N, C-alpha and C positions, 0 to 999 in steps of 0.2 A: 504493500500500500504506500502511495506516495506521501511524503511529508506535506503538511498544509501549506507551507511557504516555499516549497520547492518550485523551481522554474518549470514552465511547461516544456515538454519534450519538443525538440525541433522536428518539423515534418518537411517532407520534400515539397518543392515548389510545384504548384499546380500548372499544368500545361494549357488549360483552357483559355486563360486570358491572353497568352501569347498567340494561340491559334486564332482568337478573335481579332487581335491586332493585324495579323497577316491577312485575314479575310477582308477587313476594312480597307487596308492598303490595296489589295487586289481589286476591290470594288471601285476605289478612286481611280486606279490606273485604267480600268475598263471604261469608266465614264469619260476619261480624257482622250483615250486613244481608239476606242472601238467605234466604227462607223454606225453600228447598230444602235448605239446609245442615243443618236441624234444630236450629240454635242460636238462631235469632231468637226463638222462643217461640210461644205459641199463636196460632192464626188467629182473628180476631174477625169478627163478622157485618158484612155490608155496611151502611154508614151509621153504624156505632158508632165510638166512640173508646175508647182504653184508657189505663190508668195502671199503671205497673210496681209490683209489690208483692213482698215476700219474707215467707214464712211459715215460720219455723224455718229449715231448710236448703233449702227449696223456693222457686224463683223462678217468677213468673208475672205475670199482669195482671188488673186488674179491668176488665171490659168494661162500658161505659156506653152503653146504647141510648137515644137521645133520644126525646122524645114528650111528650104531655100527662101520661102516667104513666110516667116513665123507669124502666127496669129495669137491674139490675146482675147480673153474673155473675163469679165467681172462676174463672179459667182458669190452671192450673198447667202447667209444662213437662213434668211427669210424666204428663200426659194427663187429669188430673182436671178436670171441668167441673161447677161447682155449678148447681143449678136457678136460675131467674130469681128475683131478690130485689127487693122493692119498695124505694122510697126510705126508708120507715120502718124496714124490716128492716135495711137497710144502715147507717142512722144508729145503730140500736141496737147493731150489731156494732162499728162503728168509733168511735163517739162524735161529738158535734156538730162539733168543730173539724176533725177529719180528714175527716168527710163533706162539709163545706162546701168544702174544698179539692178533694175528689174530684169533687163534683157541679157545681162551678163551670164557667164557660165554658172551652172548650178553650184551653190556654195557648199562648203564643208558640211558633212552630215551633222556634226555637232552644232553648227550654226543653225541649221534647219530645226534640229530637235529643240534647242533652247530659244529659238526665235531671236537671234542676234545677227549682227553683220560684221563683227570684227573681233580680234583677240581681246581688245579692251572690254568688249561686252562679255566675253567668256570669263574674265576676271570677276566682273560683277555677279555673274551667275554662280561662280564658285563661292563667293561670299554668301549669297543667298542659300545655296545648298549646305554650306558649312553651318550657317545659322540654324537652318531647319534641322540638320542632323543633331546639333547640340540641344536644340529646343525639344526634339522628340526624345533624345536620350535621357533628359531629366526625368521623364515619366518612367522609363525603364529602371533608372537608379532608384526612384522612389518605390517602385513596385518590388524590386529585389530586396531593399531594406525592410519594407513592410512585411514581406513574406517571411523573412528571417526572424523578425520580431513577433510574428503572428498578431500584429496590430498595425493600424494605420500610422505611419511615421513619415515625417517630412524632414530629411536630412539637410544640412547646410548646402551640400552639393546641389540640391534641387534648386535653391534660390540663386546660386552662382551660375549654374547652367542656364537658368531662366533669363538672368540679366545679360549674360554674354550672347546667348542665342537671340534674345529680343533685340539687342542693339544691332547685331548683324542683319537681322531681318528688317529692322527699321531702315537701315541704310540701303538695303536692296530694294525695298518697296519705294523709297524716295527716288532711286534711279529709274525704276519701272514707271514712276508716276502713278502708282496704284494707291488711290485715296483710301480704299477699304483696308488695305494692308497697313498703311501708315497709321490710320486711326486705331486699328486693332493692337498695334505694338506700342504706340506712344504712351497710353495709359499704363500698360503692363510694365514697361521699363521702370516707371516711377514706383510702382508697387513693389517690384522685386528689390530695387535699391533700398526702399524704406524697410522692408523686412530684414535685409542684411544689417542695416543700421540698428534696428531694434534688437537683433540677436547679439550684436557686438556690445551694445549698452547693457543688456541683461547679464552677459558674462562678466563684464567689467564690474557690475554691482555685486555679482556672486563672489568674484575674487576679493573685492574690498571687504565684503562681509566675512569671508573666510579668514582674511588677514586680521580683521578686528577680533573675531572669536578666538583666533589662535594666540 
């Protein structure tokens, strides 16, 4: 029979929460990349390539069909499909500089994946990915610590990872000009910093009380 004040025996970590995390991530990837979800965008012709565009509040792509006389089409997510446009018509619509970027050779696959046009943009994306990895990792840390203690515990590392990841994501969303992302991180960064400050002050008071009692 266990002693009344003996610590609870440690149990193995449950696999179900981790499996649920994987399922949610898979669902998110499906919603982003699967054409069946209806969120990926218009379907382009076989052999063509595309470049994402935004017209007012509408998102879509410009379809570029290669050939001796390449043609261009504007395809919006609301179902609109423009007639085929010649290179001259597209250049008159966009201007020379934007047209040259659009009509140039297909960019690096990484550039297409992350919707960027330069190595500088890749650096910003890495900041965003790093911030998101740290931000997501804080929950794994909190989960592991809580499972070990068999109780809900928030370690200091949770707040540090929240602050660092939040700052990195704030910077990334500013670069992306994503108002929703900026709004979501701006208040959180203040809360994370404040919690770390309160933890520091509490420990200082505990040390001072310990020195006084000693």
